[in-house]
C-alpha positions as CSV (number, residue, x, y, z in Angstrom):
1,M,98.2,112.7,117.4
2,T,95.7,115.5,117.0
3,A,93.2,113.1,115.6
4,L,93.8,110.7,118.4
5,W,93.1,113.4,121.0
6,A,90.0,114.5,119.1
7,V,88.6,111.0,119.1
8,F,89.4,110.6,122.8
9,A,87.7,113.9,123.5
10,M,84.6,112.5,121.8
11,I,84.7,109.3,123.8
12,L,85.3,111.3,127.0
13,H,82.4,113.5,126.2
14,D,80.0,110.6,125.8
15,Q,81.2,108.6,128.8
16,R,82.9,111.2,131.0
17,T,81.8,109.9,134.5
18,A,82.6,106.2,133.8
19,L,86.0,107.0,132.2
20,L,87.0,109.4,135.0
21,R,86.1,106.8,137.6
22,G,88.0,104.2,135.6
23,A,91.1,106.4,135.3
24,A,90.9,107.1,139.1
25,L,90.8,103.4,139.8
26,S,93.7,102.8,137.4
27,L,95.7,105.3,139.4
28,V,94.6,103.6,142.6
29,V,95.8,100.2,141.2
30,L,99.2,101.6,140.3
31,A,99.6,103.5,143.6
32,M,98.6,100.4,145.6
33,G,100.9,98.2,143.7
34,V,103.9,100.5,144.4
35,A,102.8,100.9,148.0
36,L,102.3,97.2,148.4
37,L,105.8,96.2,147.1
38,G,107.5,99.1,148.9
39,L,105.8,98.4,152.2
40,S,106.6,94.7,151.9
41,G,110.3,95.5,151.3
42,W,110.3,97.9,154.2
43,F,108.5,95.4,156.5
44,I,110.8,92.5,155.7
45,T,114.0,94.6,156.1
46,A,112.8,96.3,159.2
47,A,111.7,93.0,160.8
48,A,115.1,91.5,160.0
49,A,117.0,94.5,161.4
50,A,114.9,94.4,164.6
51,G,115.7,90.7,165.0
52,L,119.4,91.4,164.6
53,A,119.2,94.2,167.1
54,G,117.4,92.0,169.6
55,T,114.3,94.1,169.6
56,G,112.2,91.7,167.6
57,A,110.0,90.9,170.5
58,V,108.7,94.5,170.6
59,F,108.6,95.1,166.9
60,D,105.0,95.8,165.7
61,V,104.2,93.3,163.0
62,F,100.4,93.6,163.1
63,R,99.8,97.0,161.6
64,P,102.3,96.6,158.6
65,S,100.9,93.1,157.9
66,A,97.4,94.3,158.0
67,M,98.3,97.1,155.6
68,V,99.9,94.6,153.3
69,R,96.7,92.5,153.2
70,F,94.6,95.7,152.7
71,L,96.7,96.8,149.8
72,A,96.7,93.4,148.2
73,L,92.9,93.0,148.4
74,G,92.3,96.6,147.6
75,R,94.5,96.4,144.5
76,A,92.6,93.4,143.2
77,A,89.2,95.0,143.8
78,A,90.3,98.3,142.2
79,R,91.7,96.4,139.2
80,Y,88.4,94.7,138.7
81,G,86.4,97.9,139.0
82,E,88.8,99.7,136.6
83,R,88.5,97.0,133.9
84,V,84.7,96.9,134.2
85,L,84.2,100.7,134.1
86,T,86.7,101.5,131.3
87,H,85.7,98.6,129.1
88,D,82.0,99.2,129.5
89,A,82.4,103.0,128.9
90,T,84.6,102.4,125.9
91,L,82.2,100.0,124.3
92,R,79.3,102.3,124.9
93,A,81.2,105.3,123.5
94,L,82.2,103.3,120.4
95,E,78.6,102.4,119.9
96,T,77.7,106.1,119.9
97,L,80.6,106.9,117.7
98,R,79.6,104.2,115.2
99,A,76.1,105.7,115.0
100,R,77.5,109.2,114.6
101,L,79.7,108.0,111.8
102,L,76.8,106.4,109.9
103,V,74.7,109.5,110.3
104,A,77.6,111.6,108.9
105,H,77.9,109.3,105.9
106,L,74.2,109.5,105.3
107,A,74.5,113.3,105.3
108,A,77.6,113.3,103.1
109,P,77.6,114.7,99.5
110,H,76.6,112.3,96.8
111,A,80.0,112.2,95.2
112,R,81.5,110.9,98.5
113,M,78.7,108.5,99.3
114,I,79.1,106.6,96.0
115,R,82.8,106.0,96.9
116,I,81.9,103.9,100.0
117,R,80.1,101.2,98.0
118,G,83.2,99.1,97.5
119,A,84.3,96.3,99.9
120,Q,87.4,98.1,101.1
121,A,85.5,101.3,102.0
122,L,82.8,99.3,103.8
123,N,85.4,97.4,105.7
124,R,86.9,100.7,106.8
125,L,83.6,101.8,108.4
126,T,83.8,98.8,110.8
127,A,87.5,98.3,111.1
128,D,88.3,101.9,112.0
129,I,85.8,102.0,114.9
130,D,87.2,98.6,116.1
131,A,90.7,100.0,116.1
132,L,89.7,103.0,118.2
133,D,88.9,100.9,121.3
134,G,92.6,101.0,122.1
135,V,92.7,104.9,122.3
136,P,91.3,105.1,125.9
137,L,92.2,101.5,127.0
138,R,95.8,101.1,125.8
139,L,97.0,104.7,125.1
140,V,95.5,107.7,126.9
141,L,94.2,106.3,130.2
142,P,97.3,104.1,130.9
143,L,99.7,106.9,130.0
144,I,97.9,109.5,132.2
145,A,97.6,107.0,135.1
146,G,101.2,106.0,134.8
147,A,102.4,109.6,134.7
148,L,100.3,110.5,137.8
149,A,101.6,107.4,139.6
150,Q,105.2,108.5,138.9
151,I,104.4,112.0,140.3
152,L,102.9,110.5,143.5
153,A,105.9,108.2,143.8
154,L,108.3,111.1,143.4
155,A,106.6,112.9,146.3
156,A,106.4,109.8,148.5
157,L,110.0,108.8,147.9
158,W,111.2,112.3,148.4
159,L,109.5,112.5,151.8
160,L,110.0,108.9,153.1
161,V,113.4,107.9,151.6
162,A,115.6,110.7,150.1
163,P,115.4,113.3,147.3
164,G,118.3,111.6,145.5
165,V,116.4,108.2,145.3
166,A,113.2,109.9,144.3
167,L,114.8,111.9,141.4
168,W,116.8,108.9,140.2
169,V,113.8,106.5,140.1
170,V,111.2,108.9,138.6
171,G,113.6,110.7,136.3
172,G,115.1,107.5,135.1
173,Y,111.8,106.0,134.3
174,M,110.4,109.1,132.6
175,L,113.5,109.7,130.5
176,G,114.1,106.1,129.6
177,A,110.4,105.4,128.8
178,A,110.3,108.4,126.5
179,V,113.3,107.2,124.6
180,I,112.1,103.6,124.3
181,F,108.6,104.7,123.3
182,W,110.0,107.0,120.6
183,R,112.3,104.3,119.2
184,M,109.5,101.7,119.3
185,A,107.0,104.1,117.6
186,A,109.5,104.9,114.8
187,V,109.6,101.2,114.0
188,S,106.1,100.1,114.8
189,V,104.0,102.9,113.3
190,P,104.8,102.1,109.7
191,L,104.6,98.3,110.4
192,S,101.2,98.6,112.0
193,R,99.9,100.8,109.2
194,R,101.1,98.3,106.5
195,A,99.7,95.4,108.5
196,E,96.3,97.0,108.7
197,T,96.4,97.8,104.9
198,A,97.3,94.1,104.3
199,A,94.4,93.0,106.5
200,Q,92.0,95.3,104.6
201,A,93.3,93.9,101.3
202,F,92.7,90.4,102.5
203,R,89.2,91.1,103.6
204,S,88.3,92.9,100.4
205,R,89.7,90.1,98.2
206,M,88.0,87.5,100.3
207,I,84.6,89.3,100.0
208,D,85.2,89.6,96.2
209,L,86.0,85.9,96.0
210,I,82.8,84.9,97.8
211,R,80.5,87.3,96.0
212,A,81.9,86.8,92.5
213,R,82.8,83.1,92.8
214,R,80.5,82.1,90.0
215,D,81.9,84.6,87.5
216,L,85.4,83.8,88.6
217,A,84.8,80.1,88.1
218,V,83.3,80.7,84.7
219,Y,86.4,82.7,83.6
220,G,88.9,80.4,85.3
221,R,90.0,83.0,87.8
222,L,88.8,81.4,91.0
223,Q,92.2,80.0,92.0
224,A,94.0,83.2,91.0
225,Q,91.6,85.3,93.3
226,A,92.1,82.8,96.1
227,A,95.8,83.1,95.7
228,A,95.7,86.9,95.7
229,A,93.7,86.8,99.0
230,M,96.1,84.4,100.6
231,A,99.1,86.5,99.4
232,A,97.6,89.5,101.2
233,E,97.1,87.4,104.4
234,A,100.7,86.2,104.1
235,R,101.9,89.8,103.9
236,R,99.8,90.7,107.0
237,Q,101.2,87.8,108.9
238,A,104.8,88.7,108.0
239,L,104.2,92.3,109.1
240,R,102.6,91.2,112.3
241,R,105.7,89.0,113.0
242,G,107.9,92.0,112.5
243,L,105.6,94.0,114.8
244,D,105.7,91.2,117.4
245,R,109.5,91.3,117.3
246,A,109.6,95.0,117.8
247,E,107.1,94.6,120.7
248,R,109.3,91.9,122.3
249,W,112.4,94.1,121.9
250,T,110.5,97.0,123.6
251,G,109.5,94.7,126.5
252,A,113.2,93.7,126.9
253,A,114.3,97.3,126.8
254,L,111.6,98.2,129.4
255,A,112.7,95.3,131.6
256,A,116.4,96.4,131.3
257,L,115.3,100.0,132.2
258,A,113.5,98.7,135.3
259,S,116.5,96.7,136.4
260,L,118.8,99.7,135.8
261,V,116.6,102.1,137.8
262,A,116.1,99.6,140.6
263,A,119.8,98.8,140.8
264,G,120.5,102.5,140.9
265,A,118.0,103.1,143.6
266,L,119.5,100.3,145.6
267,G,123.0,101.7,145.1
268,I,122.0,105.2,146.1
269,G,120.1,103.8,149.2
270,M,123.1,101.7,150.3
271,A,125.3,104.7,150.0
272,L,122.9,106.8,152.1
273,V,122.7,104.0,154.7
274,Q,126.4,103.8,155.0
275,A,126.5,107.6,155.4
276,G,124.0,107.2,158.2
277,R,121.4,109.4,156.5
278,I,118.6,106.8,156.3
279,Q,117.8,103.4,157.8
280,P,118.2,100.2,155.8
281,A,114.5,99.6,155.8
282,F,113.9,102.8,153.9
283,A,116.6,101.9,151.4
284,A,114.7,98.7,150.8
285,L,111.5,100.7,150.4
286,G,113.0,102.8,147.6
287,F,114.4,99.7,145.9
288,F,111.1,97.8,145.9
289,A,109.1,100.9,144.9
290,A,111.4,101.3,141.9
291,L,110.6,97.7,140.9
292,A,106.9,98.2,141.3
293,L,106.9,101.4,139.2
294,A,107.9,99.3,136.2
295,E,104.2,98.3,136.0
296,T,103.4,101.9,134.9
297,L,105.5,101.3,131.7
298,M,104.1,98.0,130.6
299,P,101.1,99.5,128.6
300,L,103.7,101.3,126.4
301,R,104.4,98.1,124.5
302,R,100.9,97.6,123.2
303,A,100.3,101.3,122.8
304,A,103.3,101.7,120.6
305,A,102.5,98.6,118.6
306,D,99.0,99.8,117.7
307,L,99.8,103.5,117.4
308,G,100.0,103.6,113.6
309,R,96.7,101.7,113.2
310,M,94.9,103.8,115.8
311,A,96.3,107.1,114.4
312,D,95.1,106.3,110.8
313,A,91.7,105.1,112.0
314,A,91.3,108.3,114.2
315,R,92.3,110.5,111.2
316,R,89.7,109.0,108.9
317,V,87.0,109.0,111.6
318,A,87.6,112.6,112.6
319,R,87.5,113.6,108.9
320,D,84.3,111.7,108.3
321,L,82.6,113.1,111.4
322,A,83.1,116.7,110.2
323,P,79.6,118.1,110.0
324,P,78.4,119.1,106.6
325,P,77.1,122.7,106.2
326,L,73.4,122.9,107.0
327,L,71.3,124.9,104.6
328,V,67.9,125.9,106.1
329,A,65.2,127.7,104.2
330,D,62.7,130.0,105.8
331,G,59.8,128.3,104.1
332,V,58.9,125.7,101.5
333,P,57.2,126.9,98.3
334,E,53.8,125.7,97.3
335,G,54.5,124.6,93.7
336,T,57.1,122.3,92.4
337,A,57.7,123.5,88.8
338,L,61.3,122.8,87.8
339,C,63.3,125.6,86.2
340,V,66.9,125.1,85.0
341,A,68.5,128.4,84.0
342,D,71.8,128.7,82.2
343,V,73.3,125.8,84.1
344,T,76.9,124.6,83.6
345,L,78.2,121.3,85.1
346,H,81.8,120.2,85.5
347,R,83.1,116.7,85.9
348,P,83.9,115.8,89.5
349,G,87.4,117.0,90.4
350,S,87.9,118.7,87.1
351,D,87.3,122.0,85.3
352,Q,86.2,120.1,82.2
353,P,82.5,121.1,81.5
354,I,80.0,118.3,80.9
355,L,77.4,120.7,79.6
356,S,77.1,124.4,79.7
357,G,74.4,127.1,79.3
358,L,71.5,124.7,79.6
359,S,68.0,126.1,80.3
360,L,64.9,124.0,80.8
361,R,61.5,124.2,82.4
362,V,59.2,121.2,83.3
363,A,55.7,121.9,84.5
364,A,53.5,119.7,86.6
365,G,52.0,116.8,84.6
366,E,54.6,117.2,81.9
367,T,57.1,114.6,80.7
368,V,60.4,115.8,79.2
369,A,63.0,113.3,77.7
370,I,66.7,114.2,77.6
371,T,68.6,112.6,74.9
372,G,72.2,112.6,73.8
373,A,75.3,110.5,73.4
374,S,76.9,108.6,76.3
375,G,78.8,111.1,78.4
376,S,76.8,114.1,77.2
377,G,75.6,114.9,80.8
378,K,72.2,113.3,81.1
379,S,72.8,111.6,84.3
380,S,74.8,114.5,85.8
381,L,71.9,116.8,85.0
382,L,69.5,114.6,86.9
383,L,71.9,114.5,89.9
384,A,72.1,118.3,89.8
385,V,68.3,118.6,89.8
386,A,68.2,116.3,92.8
387,G,70.8,118.4,94.6
388,L,73.5,115.8,94.4
389,H,75.9,117.4,91.9
390,P,77.4,120.9,92.4
391,L,76.7,123.6,89.8
392,A,79.6,125.4,88.2
393,A,77.2,128.2,87.0
394,G,73.5,128.9,86.7
395,R,70.6,128.0,88.9
396,I,68.2,125.1,89.4
397,A,65.0,126.0,91.2
398,L,62.0,124.0,92.3
399,G,58.9,125.9,92.9
400,G,60.8,129.2,92.7
401,L,63.3,128.2,95.4
402,A,66.8,127.1,94.5
403,V,67.3,123.3,95.1
404,A,70.3,124.0,97.3
405,D,68.2,126.1,99.6
406,W,65.5,123.4,100.2
407,P,65.5,121.7,103.5
408,E,66.7,118.1,102.9
409,A,63.6,116.4,104.2
410,S,61.3,118.7,102.3
411,L,63.2,118.2,99.1
412,R,63.1,114.4,99.3
413,A,59.4,114.5,100.1
414,V,58.5,116.1,96.7
415,L,61.4,114.8,94.5
416,T,62.5,111.3,93.8
417,L,65.5,110.1,91.7
418,L,65.8,106.6,90.2
419,P,69.5,106.4,89.2
420,Q,71.0,103.9,86.8
421,R,72.3,101.7,89.7
422,S,69.7,100.9,92.4
423,A,70.4,98.6,95.3
424,L,68.1,95.8,96.4
425,M,69.0,94.4,99.8
426,E,68.3,90.9,101.0
427,G,64.8,90.4,102.4
428,T,61.2,90.1,101.2
429,V,59.6,92.1,98.4
430,A,57.4,93.9,100.9
431,E,60.5,94.9,102.9
432,A,62.3,96.2,99.8
433,L,59.3,98.3,98.8
434,R,58.7,99.7,102.3
435,L,62.2,101.1,102.5
436,A,60.6,104.0,100.6
437,T,57.7,104.6,103.0
438,E,55.2,102.8,105.2
439,A,52.4,101.4,103.0
440,D,49.7,98.7,103.2
441,D,49.6,95.7,100.9
442,A,47.1,97.3,98.5
443,Q,49.4,100.2,97.8
444,L,52.3,97.8,97.2
445,W,50.3,95.8,94.7
446,Q,49.2,99.1,93.0
447,V,52.8,100.2,92.3
448,L,53.8,96.7,91.3
449,A,51.0,96.6,88.7
450,A,52.1,100.0,87.4
451,V,55.5,98.6,86.6
452,Q,54.1,95.4,85.2
453,L,55.5,93.2,88.0
454,E,52.2,92.1,89.7
455,G,52.1,88.7,87.8
456,V,55.8,88.1,88.3
457,I,55.7,88.7,92.1
458,R,52.6,86.6,92.5
459,A,54.3,83.7,90.7
460,K,57.3,84.0,93.0
461,G,55.2,83.8,96.1
462,G,53.7,87.2,96.6
463,L,54.9,90.1,98.8
464,S,56.7,87.6,101.1
465,A,58.9,86.3,98.2
466,R,62.6,86.4,99.2
467,I,65.2,88.6,97.5
468,G,68.7,87.3,97.6
469,P,71.9,89.4,98.1
470,R,72.2,92.2,95.5
471,G,68.8,91.3,94.0
472,E,69.6,87.6,93.5
473,G,66.6,85.6,92.3
474,F,65.3,88.5,90.0
475,S,66.4,89.2,86.5
476,G,68.0,92.6,85.7
477,G,64.8,94.0,84.3
478,E,62.7,92.7,87.2
479,A,65.1,94.1,89.7
480,R,65.1,97.4,87.9
481,R,61.3,97.6,87.9
482,L,61.2,96.7,91.6
483,A,63.4,99.7,92.3
484,L,61.2,101.8,90.1
485,A,58.1,100.6,92.1
486,R,59.8,101.6,95.3
487,A,60.4,105.1,93.9
488,L,56.8,105.4,92.8
489,L,55.6,104.5,96.3
490,R,56.9,107.9,97.4
491,R,54.3,109.6,95.2
492,P,56.7,112.3,94.2
493,Q,55.7,115.6,92.6
494,Q,59.0,115.6,90.7
495,L,60.2,112.3,89.3
496,L,63.7,111.9,87.8
497,L,64.3,108.7,85.9
498,D,67.7,107.6,84.5
499,E,67.1,105.1,81.7
500,P,64.1,103.5,83.5
501,T,63.3,100.8,80.9
502,E,66.8,99.4,80.6
503,G,66.7,95.6,80.0
504,L,63.0,95.6,79.0
505,D,61.5,94.7,75.6
506,D,59.6,97.5,73.7
507,A,56.1,96.4,74.7
508,T,56.9,96.1,78.4
509,A,58.8,99.3,78.4
510,A,55.9,101.2,76.9
511,A,53.5,99.6,79.4
512,V,55.7,100.6,82.3
513,L,56.0,104.2,81.2
514,Q,52.2,104.4,80.7
515,G,51.7,102.9,84.1
516,I,54.0,105.5,85.7
517,R,51.9,108.3,84.2
518,R,48.6,106.8,85.2
519,L,49.8,106.4,88.8
520,L,51.3,109.9,88.9
521,P,49.1,112.1,86.6
522,E,50.2,115.4,88.1
523,A,53.9,114.7,88.5
524,A,56.6,116.4,86.5
525,I,58.7,113.7,85.0
526,L,62.3,114.2,83.6
527,I,63.7,111.2,81.8
528,A,67.3,110.5,80.7
529,A,66.3,108.6,77.6
530,H,68.1,106.4,75.2
531,R,65.2,104.3,73.8
532,H,62.3,105.1,71.5
533,A,59.7,104.1,74.1
534,E,61.1,106.7,76.5
535,I,61.2,109.3,73.8
536,D,57.7,108.6,72.4
537,I,55.9,109.1,75.7
538,A,57.5,112.5,76.3
539,D,55.7,115.8,75.7
540,R,59.0,117.4,74.8
541,V,62.5,116.2,73.9
542,L,65.7,118.0,74.8
543,A,68.8,116.8,72.9
544,L,72.2,117.4,74.6
545,R,75.3,117.7,72.4
């Protein structure tokens, strides 16, 4: 519940005025509903009593009937205004929350960012925010408005009818609703969590089925993947049916509670009438007000049904929105010479060292190749130099300032990393390249020529050639060189390359590496190398054990 309140506090902070107005209108709707039904019951009973007593000719029917019309029309108008205000405010707040969540993910540590590349994690980013629309609309605001309406009803019934009726009606509803909500939550929270998990599994499997349909067909697994997706959907539907049954039982329990409270209010009122302590019309007022107050409990059904889903989503969103520590330097150094001093790196989540006691210096205009067996720490070292892998010991400095102390924007302006896996999004070649920085067509053709892609791109239609999803339409080597061209467009002073010529023949690999150096003659280049072409172009070679 703490996470739910935290998310509601963020939504309230973003849309305070609209939500408070909506909450006030929600309270007005409930209060008018109780007043309308109570006044109607009083009016009918009082008019009947006046007719029996022979005083019907002088009974004032105009003011009560006018009040009934006012309450009926006012309640409809207040309901419309409440729905417009609360839904609009909630949607605007969720838009802001979604943007804040994306910003938080962009500022997250590298180890956490790479975990959100899968279909399930990406689904969570959208599904969690969608689940949170129920926090203000179905949980917090209805509960607050209902509780306030009960308090107002307690005061009105205490003054107009009798303290006994007031205590029975409000106390019965409060206690009964708490018990029903607790029992419903105990059943529905695990069901809604499992239903949401099944829904996420279905979405992930369906996305995998669509994206990998060719490979699945080749290996004869297409039908099996489709069956797995449908099995997840069947589980979700079964859990939703169980949740619907629990919600119907909750509705029946709330209806029974309303009947019990109303019957008790009627019984107490009749006893007071017989004792001569109140008039029959006021006993009717208490009875009909008790019936009307049942409306304050109706949101409990949906709130309890979605509580588990909302609580899990709020917990993940509140965790992801936690701001990362900000490291700000007083100034940025002039030079960018790289110095690695006695560095030790551990594997993520382990005390097992990948490499230890490593020292290295790369000057401007120098190329250093790092070699070693798979798993020796080449890629981890590049990530550490880029500030994306924590140091267990030692220091990595750029221009005399520790990499961890560089302002993020300043660091990325002078240092660029090309990892083993680089993403190409759907769009044109020009759009893919300009993700790095704004550049004119001449600059784009210059970097394409440096990576030996100029002829290939012209043959495909030029800079307006389309790239399919995940680089579709380009071979592995072409997609790799396009990502390299995008990195070169940054004109970095420190360039980190992780196996940049993977998938290329020796002649093309050598030409690409020479093109990089011609384009960036003053850059310090550090290469995680495994091919002779990458080693041959280096000024020095560092072998990791």
